[in-house]
Residue frames as a rotation matrix with the C-alpha (Angstrom) as fourth column:
UNK 1
0.245 -0.679 0.691 -21.13
-0.797 -0.547 -0.255 -6.30
0.551 -0.489 -0.676 9.89
UNK 2
0.612 0.054 0.789 -21.48
-0.630 0.638 0.444 -9.54
-0.479 -0.768 0.424 11.82
UNK 3
0.944 -0.266 0.197 -19.88
0.331 0.782 -0.529 -11.54
-0.013 0.564 0.826 8.98
UNK 4
0.452 -0.811 0.371 -16.95
-0.167 -0.486 -0.858 -9.15
0.876 0.325 -0.355 8.92
UNK 5
0.241 -0.311 0.919 -16.42
-0.966 -0.167 0.197 -9.53
0.092 -0.936 -0.341 12.66
UNK 6
0.835 0.106 0.540 -16.61
-0.216 0.966 0.143 -13.32
-0.506 -0.236 0.829 12.33
UNK 7
0.795 -0.597 0.107 -13.96
0.322 0.266 -0.908 -13.24
0.514 0.757 0.404 9.61
UNK 8
0.262 -0.707 0.657 -11.75
-0.608 -0.649 -0.457 -11.01
0.749 -0.280 -0.600 11.75
UNK 9
0.464 -0.027 0.886 -12.03
-0.826 0.347 0.443 -13.38
-0.319 -0.937 0.138 14.70
UNK 10
0.931 -0.105 0.351 -11.19
0.196 0.952 -0.234 -16.44
-0.309 0.286 0.907 12.55
UNK 11
0.651 -0.719 0.243 -8.28
0.128 -0.212 -0.969 -14.63
0.748 0.662 -0.046 10.90
UNK 12
0.265 -0.550 0.792 -6.80
-0.859 -0.508 -0.065 -13.49
0.438 -0.663 -0.607 14.20
UNK 13
0.647 0.029 0.762 -6.99
-0.530 0.736 0.422 -17.05
-0.549 -0.676 0.491 15.54
UNK 14
0.830 -0.258 0.494 -5.22
0.465 0.808 -0.361 -18.52
-0.307 0.529 0.791 12.49
UNK 15
0.859 -0.483 0.168 -2.79
-0.224 -0.650 -0.726 -15.74
0.460 0.587 -0.667 11.56
UNK 16
0.650 -0.746 -0.146 0.92
0.613 0.402 0.680 -16.43
-0.449 -0.532 0.718 11.98
UNK 17
0.443 -0.580 -0.683 3.98
-0.492 -0.795 0.355 -14.26
-0.749 0.179 -0.638 11.37
UNK 18
0.814 -0.231 0.533 5.92
0.538 0.646 -0.542 -14.92
-0.219 0.728 0.650 8.19
UNK 19
-0.121 -0.937 -0.328 9.33
0.340 -0.350 0.873 -14.11
-0.933 -0.006 0.361 6.74
UNK 20
0.754 0.269 -0.599 9.39
-0.398 -0.538 -0.743 -11.77
-0.523 0.799 -0.299 3.77
UNK 21
0.243 -0.683 0.689 11.36
0.674 0.630 0.386 -13.22
-0.698 0.371 0.613 0.87
UNK 22
0.584 0.014 0.811 11.19
0.685 -0.545 -0.484 -10.08
0.436 0.838 -0.328 -1.28
UNK 23
0.010 -0.717 -0.697 14.31
0.910 -0.282 0.303 -8.09
-0.414 -0.638 0.650 -0.41
UNK 24
0.497 0.075 -0.864 15.20
-0.061 -0.991 -0.121 -4.46
-0.866 0.113 -0.488 -1.02
UNK 25
-0.645 -0.746 -0.166 17.56
-0.295 0.043 0.955 -5.72
-0.705 0.664 -0.247 -3.74
UNK 26
-0.544 0.555 0.630 14.63
0.783 0.606 0.142 -7.49
-0.303 0.570 -0.764 -5.39
UNK 27
0.512 0.767 -0.388 12.68
0.601 -0.642 -0.477 -4.23
-0.615 0.011 -0.789 -5.24
UNK 28
0.028 -0.597 -0.802 15.57
-0.365 -0.752 0.548 -2.27
-0.930 0.277 -0.239 -6.76
UNK 29
-0.878 -0.363 0.311 15.82
0.097 0.501 0.860 -4.78
-0.468 0.786 -0.404 -9.62
UNK 30
-0.149 0.913 0.381 12.06
0.936 0.254 -0.243 -4.68
-0.319 0.320 -0.892 -10.22
UNK 31
0.563 0.357 -0.745 12.00
0.234 -0.934 -0.270 -0.88
-0.793 -0.023 -0.609 -10.29
UNK 32
-0.401 -0.780 -0.481 14.95
-0.393 -0.327 0.859 -0.80
-0.828 0.533 -0.175 -12.71
UNK 33
-0.790 0.177 0.587 13.13
0.536 0.663 0.522 -3.25
-0.297 0.727 -0.619 -15.02
UNK 34
0.272 0.962 -0.039 9.98
0.857 -0.260 -0.444 -1.15
-0.437 0.087 -0.895 -14.86
UNK 35
0.274 -0.262 -0.926 11.97
-0.167 -0.961 0.222 2.00
-0.947 0.094 -0.307 -15.65
UNK 36
-0.796 -0.605 -0.017 13.54
-0.159 0.182 0.970 0.30
-0.584 0.775 -0.241 -18.69
UNK 37
-0.490 0.694 0.528 10.16
0.842 0.533 0.081 -0.98
-0.226 0.484 -0.846 -19.85
UNK 38
0.480 0.699 -0.530 8.56
0.562 -0.709 -0.426 2.44
-0.674 -0.094 -0.733 -19.44
UNK 39
-0.085 -0.605 -0.792 11.41
-0.381 -0.714 0.587 4.15
-0.921 0.352 -0.170 -21.31
UNK 40
-0.906 -0.240 0.350 11.23
0.173 0.544 0.821 1.59
-0.387 0.804 -0.451 -24.15
UNK 41
-0.125 0.953 0.276 7.46
0.951 0.194 -0.242 1.95
-0.284 0.233 -0.930 -24.38
UNK 42
0.438 0.243 -0.865 7.73
0.188 -0.966 -0.176 5.75
-0.879 -0.086 -0.469 -24.38
UNK 43
-0.532 -0.717 -0.450 10.28
-0.369 -0.282 0.886 5.63
-0.762 0.637 -0.115 -27.23
UNK 44
-0.777 0.306 0.550 8.03
0.589 0.663 0.462 3.30
-0.223 0.683 -0.696 -29.25
UNK 45
0.281 0.946 -0.161 5.04
0.841 -0.324 -0.433 5.61
-0.462 -0.014 -0.887 -28.79
UNK 46
0.216 -0.283 -0.934 7.10
-0.165 -0.954 0.251 8.68
-0.962 0.100 -0.253 -29.75
UNK 47
-0.824 -0.566 0.021 8.37
-0.113 0.201 0.973 6.93
-0.555 0.800 -0.229 -32.89
UNK 48
-0.432 0.763 0.482 4.81
0.881 0.471 0.043 5.98
-0.194 0.443 -0.875 -33.89
UNK 49
0.507 0.639 -0.579 3.54
0.534 -0.760 -0.371 9.53
-0.676 -0.121 -0.726 -33.41
UNK 50
-0.086 -0.645 -0.759 6.45
-0.324 -0.702 0.634 11.00
-0.942 0.301 -0.149 -35.36
UNK 51
-0.802 -0.287 0.524 5.88
0.305 0.558 0.772 8.65
-0.514 0.779 -0.360 -38.34
């Protein structure tokens, strides 16, 4: 527990705010890509099972 507290103290002393670079548009694009990938993978699996 002491090591965890020491880490917390060091982190709080060094931590600085930062600007996010990942926008909501980036998230929308990523989710759309994942949806396409999932749909493609699902179709491939269905075709394999049907064969």
